[in-house]
N, C-alpha and C positions, 0 to 999 in steps of 0.2 A: 361619744360625739364623733360623726363622721365628717374626717378629713382629705377635702380633694385637695390631692399636690397637684405643682403645675405640671407636671411630663403625664398625669391623667387627663388635664383641663386640654393639652397638647392632642392629644389622642381624641377625645369627642370633636373636635375640630374637626382636626384629618378624616375621621367616621363621617362627618356632616357634609365635610366638602366633599371626600369621595361619591355618598349619596346623590348630592346635585350634579355633577359631573355625572355619574349613570344615567337623571333626568335628562341631562339636555343633550346627551349623544342622540336619544330617540326623536326630539323635540326639533333639534336642527335638521334631522333626516330630513323631515317634515316641514320646516321650515324654508329650506334651501337641497331637497335634498338630489341636485347634479353635482353642486358643489361636495358634498358631503361624500359625495358617491366617488369624485374623480379622485379628493385630497385622502380619501380612506381614514378609518373610525380612530386611528393612534392618532393623523394628525388633527382630525374634528376635537381630539379629548385634548392636544396640545393649547389649542386656541382656544377651549374651557378653561383651562387654567392660568393661562395670559390672563385672558377675560380678567379671572375673579383677582388678579392682581392688580392689573389696570385698575380697576372700577374700582380697589378697593381704598388704592390711591387718592382720590375723587372722592371717598367716602360714602360709598355704594358698599354697603355691606349684606342687604335685606336679599331675597330671594326675587322678587319681580326685579327689581329696579340693576341689577347683577346679571338675570337673563335677557332686559333689552340692552345691556350693555352689550351683551356678547350679539344678539341680533343685530346690533349695529356695524360692528366688526363685520358680521359676513354680508351686511347690504354694501358696509362703504370701505370697507379694509381696515386691518385690525390695526393700522395707525391713524384710525379718523379721529380722534384726539387731538391729535397736533397737525392734521393735515392743514396746509396754508388754504385752500379749496372750501375746507368745511369747517370756518373759521368760527362758527355760529356755534359745533360742539366745544371744541376750548373756552369759549367765551361762558357757558351753561355750567360744563363741569367745573370751572374753577370758581364761578360764582360765590363767594364767601358770603351773599345774602339768604341764599337759597341753605338752609340746615337742616330743614327736614330730606332725606331721601326719595319720598313719595312725588313729593313740589321738585326734585331736581330732575327727575326723572318725566314726570309729566312735563317739563319745561322742554327735555331733550327731547320725549318724544313729538312735540308742537314743533319745536324748528327744525327735526327730519323730516317730519311729513310734510313742511312748506318746504321745505329742501327738494325733498322728492316730486313735489308738485310742480317745481321751480324747472326741474331736470325735463321731469315727462310733461310737460307745459299744461293748458287747461285740457287737455287730451282727457288725462288719465280720470278729472274732478269730470266731466260733463260726458263726456263720449266713449269711456272704455267700460264704465258699468262694470270697475272688476272688484274684487274681493280685494279689503286694504291693506293685508300685507302682502299678499304674492302679487298682486298686481302692482303695487309699488316697487316691489322689487324688479318683475319683471319690465316692469317702465325702466327704470336707472338703465336694466341691462340694455333693454332695446336704444333707448337713448344715446347711450354710449359705443355701440355696435353700430347703429343705421343712423343715427345722428340726429337731434331734438325735435325734428318734424316729422319722424315713422310715421305716425299715425295719418296724414294727408299725404304720403310721399307717391307723387304719380309712378317711381319707379319703385314701387311697393305697396300695389294694388291689393295684393293678397291679405294684408293689415288692413286698412279701412273696410273691405268685404268680409273680416270678421269682424271689426267692432259693428259694424250697422249689421247683421245676419237677423233678422228680426227670429228666426229658431231658437238662437242662444237669449233665453232671458234669466238662466242663471251664474249670478257673477262669479261664481267659482270655473265654472264649466268654461264661460269666456276666456279666464285664464287659461285654463287648462290646452284650449282650442289657441288660443294667441301664440302659448307656449311650442306646441308641437308643431303649430306652422314655421315657428322662426327656427327653432332647430333642423326641421327638413330643409329650410332655405340654407342654413348654416353650413348643411351638411354637404348641398351640391355646392356651393362655395369652394369650400375646402377641396372638393371630389376632384374640380376641374381643376383648381391650383393644384396640389398633386397631378392630377395626370399630363397637367404644361411641365412641370418640372423632370417629370422620368422618374426612372427608375434610380 
């Protein structure tokens, strides 16, 4: 008769967690490339481990829900689950009527996308026609960096030109173009700021 001791079970669980972490690193490098590049792989792995532990506290232990929880950390910050500005997250995560992990993750997704739509305004849904995941993250970042009306702000004409450019038909390409233009804009602002400060 095969007997599996508790220490062996712990070893199996640790191996599974390491495997999941190894899968999440390249996934997050695609999900939030610049962020991952700036903080480095060690910090990405630390965030993954933190996310696994925090997700477990809310009853999320399956691969899909935990992955989504970690994605939300990268979108809204590691403490999104207790951020008073994101009360919907705490509400869903602590909802005792949601016993099924997938149901909880789906509700969390719906509320997160509602939040993103509010932050990014109707622009995200109607005008930008961006690829959903990357587009949502881009709009949240733009709203925080440039203001919630960034899509039709006359001080930022390059955004509306990108949005209405008929030559960019693919949503993913529109995200890439918007991201590239935003980075150029922010680089120029920082360069000017550094020039004013001097050596």
